[in-house]
N, CA, C and O atoms as a printed pandas DataFrame, in Angstrom:
     atom_number atom_name residue_name chain_id  residue_number  x_coord  y_coord  z_coord
0              1         N          MET        A               1    7.169   -8.372  -18.748
1              2        CA          MET        A               1    6.977   -7.000  -18.324
2              3         C          MET        A               1    5.951   -6.973  -17.190
3              4         O          MET        A               1    4.898   -7.602  -17.295
4              5         N          ALA        A               2    6.246   -6.259  -16.124
5              6        CA          ALA        A               2    5.351   -6.163  -14.966
6              7         C          ALA        A               2    4.194   -5.216  -15.275
7              8         O          ALA        A               2    4.336   -4.272  -16.053
8              9         N          PHE        A               3    3.059   -5.485  -14.658
9             10        CA          PHE        A               3    1.885   -4.628  -14.831
10            11         C          PHE        A               3    2.157   -3.256  -14.232
11            12         O          PHE        A               3    2.758   -3.152  -13.163
12            13         N          LYS        A               4    1.717   -2.202  -14.915
13            14        CA          LYS        A               4    1.829   -0.839  -14.397
14            15         C          LYS        A               4    0.483   -0.153  -14.556
15            16         O          LYS        A               4   -0.125   -0.200  -15.625
16            17         N          HIS        A               5    0.017    0.487  -13.480
17            18        CA          HIS        A               5   -1.263    1.189  -13.519
18            19         C          HIS        A               5   -1.201    2.417  -14.413
19            20         O          HIS        A               5   -0.134    2.985  -14.647
20            21         N          LYS        A               6   -2.368    2.814  -14.905
21            22        CA          LYS        A               6   -2.455    4.102  -15.579
22            23         C          LYS        A               6   -2.156    5.179  -14.543
23            24         O          LYS        A               6   -2.348    4.964  -13.346
24            25         N          GLU        A               7   -1.692    6.325  -14.997
25            26        CA          GLU        A               7   -1.383    7.424  -14.080
26            27         C          GLU        A               7   -2.613    7.779  -13.248
27            28         O          GLU        A               7   -3.729    7.832  -13.765
28            29         N          THR        A               8   -2.401    8.016  -11.979
29            30        CA          THR        A               8   -3.387    8.363  -10.938
30            31         C          THR        A               8   -4.267    7.185  -10.507
31            32         O          THR        A               8   -5.268    7.395   -9.821
32            33         N          TYR        A               9   -3.922    5.966  -10.888
33            34        CA          TYR        A               9   -4.691    4.789  -10.489
34            35         C          TYR        A               9   -3.831    3.849   -9.656
35            36         O          TYR        A               9   -2.602    3.932   -9.666
36            37         N          GLY        A              10   -4.502    2.951   -8.935
37            38        CA          GLY        A              10   -3.810    1.958   -8.143
38            39         C          GLY        A              10   -4.755    0.846   -7.750
39            40         O          GLY        A              10   -5.955    0.905   -8.019
40            41         N          THR        A              11   -4.202   -0.169   -7.111
41            42        CA          THR        A              11   -4.971   -1.322   -6.650
42            43         C          THR        A              11   -4.406   -1.779   -5.316
43            44         O          THR        A              11   -3.191   -1.783   -5.119
44            45         N          VAL        A              12   -5.294   -2.164   -4.396
45            46        CA          VAL        A              12   -4.861   -2.770   -3.140
46            47         C          VAL        A              12   -5.537   -4.127   -3.008
47            48         O          VAL        A              12   -6.631   -4.348   -3.526
48            49         N          PHE        A              13   -4.861   -5.031   -2.301
49            50        CA          PHE        A              13   -5.361   -6.386   -2.104
50            51         C          PHE        A              13   -5.398   -6.703   -0.622
51            52         O          PHE        A              13   -4.499   -6.315    0.123
52            53         N          LYS        A              14   -6.440   -7.411   -0.191
53            54        CA          LYS        A              14   -6.562   -7.827    1.196
54            55         C          LYS        A              14   -5.488   -8.868    1.492
55            56         O          LYS        A              14   -5.288   -9.803    0.716
56            57         N          GLN        A              15   -4.798   -8.702    2.620
57            58        CA          GLN        A              15   -3.722   -9.606    3.020
58            59         C          GLN        A              15   -4.275  -10.700    3.932
59            60         O          GLN        A              15   -5.189  -10.454    4.719
60            61         N          ASP        A              16   -3.725  -11.897    3.825
61            62        CA          ASP        A              16   -4.137  -13.034    4.651
62            63         C          ASP        A              16   -3.245  -13.154    5.876
63            64         O          ASP        A              16   -2.114  -12.667    5.876
64            65         N          ASP        A              17   -3.743  -13.792    6.903
65            66        CA          ASP        A              17   -2.966  -14.146    8.099
66            67         C          ASP        A              17   -2.249  -12.970    8.758
67            68         O          ASP        A              17   -1.055  -13.052    9.047
68            69         N          ILE        A              18   -2.976  -11.878    8.994
69            70        CA          ILE        A              18   -2.354  -10.725    9.655
70            71         C          ILE        A              18   -2.956  -10.478   11.031
71            72         O          ILE        A              18   -2.544   -9.546   11.721
72            73         N          GLU        A              19   -3.918  -11.291   11.442
73            74        CA          GLU        A              19   -4.608  -11.079   12.716
74            75         C          GLU        A              19   -3.623  -11.051   13.877
75            76         O          GLU        A              19   -2.737  -11.900   13.975
76            77         N          GLY        A              20   -3.787  -10.067   14.754
77            78        CA          GLY        A              20   -2.930   -9.939   15.919
78            79         C          GLY        A              20   -1.591   -9.282   15.625
79            80         O          GLY        A              20   -0.696   -9.296   16.471
80            81         N          THR        A              21   -1.440   -8.701   14.428
81            82        CA          THR        A              21   -0.200   -8.017   14.080
82            83         C          THR        A              21   -0.502   -6.567   13.746
83            84         O          THR        A              21   -1.666   -6.178   13.650
84            85         N          ASN        A              22    0.540   -5.766   13.569
85            86        CA          ASN        A              22    0.314   -4.382   13.152
86            87         C          ASN        A              22    0.553   -4.228   11.649
87            88         O          ASN        A              22    0.697   -3.109   11.158
88            89         N          LYS        A              23    0.598   -5.353   10.911
89            90        CA          LYS        A              23    0.769   -5.313    9.464
90            91         C          LYS        A              23   -0.488   -4.747    8.813
91            92         O          LYS        A              23   -1.585   -4.904    9.350
92            93         N          PRO        A              24   -0.342   -4.087    7.661
93            94        CA          PRO        A              24   -1.519   -3.536    6.991
94            95         C          PRO        A              24   -2.453   -4.638    6.509
95            96         O          PRO        A              24   -2.012   -5.710    6.094
96            97         N          GLU        A              25   -3.756   -4.355    6.572
97            98        CA          GLU        A              25   -4.747   -5.329    6.119
98            99         C          GLU        A              25   -4.844   -5.348    4.590
99           100         O          GLU        A              25   -5.245   -6.350    3.997
100          101         N          TYR        A              26   -4.475   -4.231    3.964
101          102        CA          TYR        A              26   -4.500   -4.127    2.507
102          103         C          TYR        A              26   -3.162   -3.565    2.027
103          104         O          TYR        A              26   -2.608   -2.653    2.640
104          105         N          LYS        A              27   -2.646   -4.119    0.919
105          106        CA          LYS        A              27   -1.399   -3.625    0.333
106          107         C          LYS        A              27   -1.548   -3.598   -1.181
107          108         O          LYS        A              27   -2.292   -4.392   -1.757
108          109         N          GLY        A              28   -0.832   -2.674   -1.819
109          110        CA          GLY        A              28   -0.873   -2.607   -3.273
110          111         C          GLY        A              28    0.063   -1.549   -3.800
111          112         O          GLY        A              28    1.019   -1.149   -3.135
112          113         N          LYS        A              29   -0.229   -1.099   -5.012
113          114        CA          LYS        A              29    0.598   -0.096   -5.679
114          115         C          LYS        A              29   -0.289    0.928   -6.363
115          116         O          LYS        A              29   -1.447    0.664   -6.686
116          117         N          CYS        A              30    0.294    2.118   -6.578
117          118        CA          CYS        A              30   -0.391    3.168   -7.323
118          119         C          CYS        A              30    0.645    3.929   -8.143
119          120         O          CYS        A              30    1.848    3.828   -7.903
120          121         N          THR        A              31    0.151    4.691   -9.113
121          122        CA          THR        A              31    1.017    5.490   -9.967
122          123         C          THR        A              31    0.580    6.949   -9.879
123          124         O          THR        A              31   -0.610    7.250   -9.970
124          125         N          THR        A              32    1.535    7.848   -9.702
125          126        CA          THR        A              32    1.256    9.288   -9.583
126          127         C          THR        A              32    1.003    9.900  -10.963
127          128         O          THR        A              32    1.255    9.256  -11.981
128          129         N          PRO        A              33    0.507   11.140  -11.001
129          130        CA          PRO        A              33    0.275   11.798  -12.298
130          131         C          PRO        A              33    1.531   11.900  -13.168
131          132         O          PRO        A              33    1.429   11.957  -14.393
132          133         N          ASP        A              34    2.710   11.923  -12.547
133          134        CA          ASP        A              34    3.945   11.997  -13.337
134          135         C          ASP        A              34    4.513   10.612  -13.673
135          136         O          ASP        A              34    5.616   10.508  -14.209
136          137         N          GLY        A              35    3.758    9.546  -13.357
137          138        CA          GLY        A              35    4.140    8.193  -13.743
138          139         C          GLY        A              35    4.995    7.428  -12.750
139          140         O          GLY        A              35    5.403    6.304  -13.040
140          141         N          LYS        A              36    5.278    8.002  -11.585
141          142        CA          LYS        A              36    6.107    7.323  -10.586
142          143         C          LYS        A              36    5.254    6.326   -9.796
143          144         O          LYS        A              36    4.125    6.629   -9.412
144          145         N          GLU        A              37    5.809    5.136   -9.562
145          146        CA          GLU        A              37    5.067    4.088   -8.859
146          147         C          GLU        A              37    5.390    4.109   -7.367
147          148         O          GLU        A              37    6.540    4.303   -6.975
148          149         N          PHE        A              38    4.354    3.906   -6.532
149          150        CA          PHE        A              38    4.504    3.854   -5.084
150          151         C          PHE        A              38    3.789    2.640   -4.530
151          152         O          PHE        A              38    2.836    2.142   -5.129
152          153         N          GLU        A              39    4.256    2.158   -3.367
153          154        CA          GLU        A              39    3.575    1.097   -2.631
154          155         C          GLU        A              39    2.576    1.734   -1.674
155          156         O          GLU        A              39    2.850    2.782   -1.089
156          157         N          VAL        A              40    1.420    1.099   -1.515
157          158        CA          VAL        A              40    0.341    1.617   -0.674
158          159         C          VAL        A              40   -0.002    0.579    0.383
159          160         O          VAL        A              40   -0.056   -0.615    0.087
160          161         N          ALA        A              41   -0.235    1.026    1.616
161          162        CA          ALA        A              41   -0.668    0.144    2.704
162          163         C          ALA        A              41   -1.864    0.798    3.404
163          164         O          ALA        A              41   -1.864    2.005    3.645
164          165         N          LEU        A              42   -2.879   -0.003    3.727
165          166        CA          LEU        A              42   -4.100    0.506    4.374
166          167         C          LEU        A              42   -4.432   -0.316    5.610
167          168         O          LEU        A              42   -4.314   -1.541    5.612
168          169         N          TRP        A              43   -4.850    0.386    6.665
169          170        CA          TRP        A              43   -5.334   -0.236    7.894
170          171         C          TRP        A              43   -6.745    0.265    8.134
171          172         O          TRP        A              43   -6.947    1.476    8.215
172          173         N          PRO        A              44   -7.747   -0.629    8.254
173          174        CA          PRO        A              44   -9.108   -0.179    8.548
174          175         C          PRO        A              44   -9.225    0.264   10.002
175          176         O          PRO        A              44   -8.497   -0.207   10.875
176          177         N          GLY        A              45  -10.147    1.167   10.235
177          178        CA          GLY        A              45  -10.416    1.651   11.582
178          179         C          GLY        A              45  -11.783    2.315   11.614
179          180         O          GLY        A              45  -12.579    2.176   10.685
180          181         N          GLN        A              46  -12.042    3.034   12.691
181          182        CA          GLN        A              46  -13.296    3.783   12.760
182          183         C          GLN        A              46  -13.154    4.966   13.697
183          184         O          GLN        A              46  -12.345    4.963   14.624
184          185         N          THR        A              47  -13.969    5.981   13.425
185          186        CA          THR        A              47  -13.949    7.187   14.242
186          187         C          THR        A              47  -14.684    6.934   15.553
187          188         O          THR        A              47  -15.302    5.885   15.733
188          189         N          LYS        A              48  -14.615    7.892   16.462
189          190        CA          LYS        A              48  -15.352    7.785   17.726
190          191         C          LYS        A              48  -16.846    7.682   17.480
191          192         O          LYS        A              48  -17.577    7.105   18.286
192          193         N          GLU        A              49  -17.301    8.245   16.360
193          194        CA          GLU        A              49  -18.725    8.205   16.018
194          195         C          GLU        A              49  -19.121    6.899   15.318
195          196         O          GLU        A              49  -20.298    6.681   15.027
196          197         N          GLY        A              50  -18.139    6.034   15.049
197          198        CA          GLY        A              50  -18.426    4.739   14.441
198          199         C          GLY        A              50  -18.319    4.705   12.923
199          200         O          GLY        A              50  -18.640    3.686   12.313
200          201         N          LYS        A              51  -17.875    5.795   12.296
201          202        CA          LYS        A              51  -17.719    5.791   10.841
202          203         C          LYS        A              51  -16.447    5.034   10.465
203          204         O          LYS        A              51  -15.407    5.181   11.107
204          205         N          GLU        A              52  -16.551    4.222    9.409
205          206        CA          GLU        A              52  -15.397    3.454    8.954
206          207         C          GLU        A              52  -14.376    4.372    8.288
207          208         O          GLU        A              52  -14.736    5.299    7.562
208          209         N          THR        A              53  -13.092    4.100    8.547
209          210        CA          THR        A              53  -12.012    4.879    7.956
210          211         C          THR        A              53  -10.889    3.934    7.528
211          212         O          THR        A              53  -10.903    2.748    7.858
212          213         N          PHE        A              54   -9.931    4.465    6.803
213          214        CA          PHE        A              54   -8.691    3.767    6.493
214          215         C          PHE        A              54   -7.533    4.698    6.802
215          216         O          PHE        A              54   -7.548    5.867    6.417
216          217         N          THR        A              55   -6.536    4.184    7.491
217          218        CA          THR        A              55   -5.275    4.891    7.647
218          219         C          THR        A              55   -4.396    4.393    6.512
219          220         O          THR        A              55   -4.329    3.191    6.252
220          221         N          MET        A              56   -3.720    5.320    5.834
221          222        CA          MET        A              56   -2.971    4.954    4.645
222          223         C          MET        A              56   -1.520    5.397    4.757
223          224         O          MET        A              56   -1.218    6.446    5.325
224          225         N          ARG        A              57   -0.622    4.576    4.201
225          226        CA          ARG        A              57    0.790    4.938    4.098
226          227         C          ARG        A              57    1.216    4.708    2.653
227          228         O          ARG        A              57    0.861    3.699    2.043
228          229         N          ILE        A              58    1.979    5.652    2.115
229          230        CA          ILE        A              58    2.511    5.544    0.757
230          231         C          ILE        A              58    4.027    5.595    0.851
231          232         O          ILE        A              58    4.588    6.507    1.459
232          233         N          ASP        A              59    4.688    4.611    0.246
233          234        CA          ASP        A              59    6.148    4.518    0.310
234          235         C          ASP        A              59    6.749    4.359   -1.075
235          236         O          ASP        A              59    6.096    3.901   -2.013
236          237         N          GLU        A              60    8.027    4.756   -1.175
237          238        CA          GLU        A              60    8.801    4.454   -2.379
238          239         C          GLU        A              60    8.875    2.935   -2.486
239          240         O          GLU        A              60    8.896    2.254   -1.460
240          241         N          PRO        A              61    8.914    2.385   -3.697
241          242        CA          PRO        A              61    9.019    0.928   -3.833
242          243         C          PRO        A              61   10.277    0.385   -3.158
243          244         O          PRO        A              61   11.346    0.992   -3.233
244          245         N          TYR        A              62   10.137   -0.759   -2.502
245          246        CA          TYR        A              62   11.257   -1.411   -1.831
246          247         C          TYR        A              62   12.267   -1.874   -2.873
247          248         O          TYR        A              62   11.900   -2.468   -3.887
248          249         N          GLN        A              63   13.530   -1.598   -2.617
249          250        CA          GLN        A              63   14.596   -2.089   -3.484
250          251         C          GLN        A              63   15.628   -2.784   -2.613
251          252         O          GLN        A              63   16.199   -2.183   -1.702
252          253         N          LYS        A              64   15.858   -4.046   -2.901
253          254        CA          LYS        A              64   16.817   -4.827   -2.132
254          255         C          LYS        A              64   18.216   -4.272   -2.324
255          256         O          LYS        A              64   18.637   -4.008   -3.450
256          257         N          ASP        A              65   18.933   -4.097   -1.229
257          258        CA          ASP        A              65   20.318   -3.621   -1.285
258          259         C          ASP        A              65   21.207   -4.781   -1.704
259          260         O          ASP        A              65   21.364   -5.751   -0.961
260          261         N          GLU        A              66   21.786   -4.681   -2.888
261          262        CA          GLU        A              66   22.619   -5.765   -3.407
262          263         C          GLU        A              66   24.100   -5.423   -3.387
263          264         O          GLU        A              66   24.891   -6.032   -4.107
264          265         N          SER        A              67   24.477   -4.449   -2.561
265          266        CA          SER        A              67   25.892   -4.106   -2.492
266          267         C          SER        A              67   26.628   -5.171   -1.679
267          268         O          SER        A              67   26.062   -5.733   -0.741
268          269         N          PRO        A              68   27.886   -5.453   -2.031
269          270        CA          PRO        A              68   28.650   -6.465   -1.295
270          271         C          PRO        A              68   28.927   -6.023    0.136
271          272         O          PRO        A              68   29.128   -4.839    0.405
272          273         N          ILE        A              69   28.934   -6.966    1.024
273          274        CA          ILE        A              69   29.165   -6.660    2.442
274          275         C          ILE        A              69   30.630   -6.742    2.770
275          276         O          ILE        A              69   31.020   -6.517    3.916
């Protein structure tokens, strides 16, 4: 059985070997209050004033298309 977060919780992990790409620096999963799981991606950045920020994207979990071609 795969690990599932408690509702409203999630975890992200720092990704290796992404330098020079537009891939997210952090990736993980979270669970909504209704129990639905989503994938999370974060990119670090900073404001014009120098404050650290994260840009975040939340997506439906990837599902491989297994229909015959």
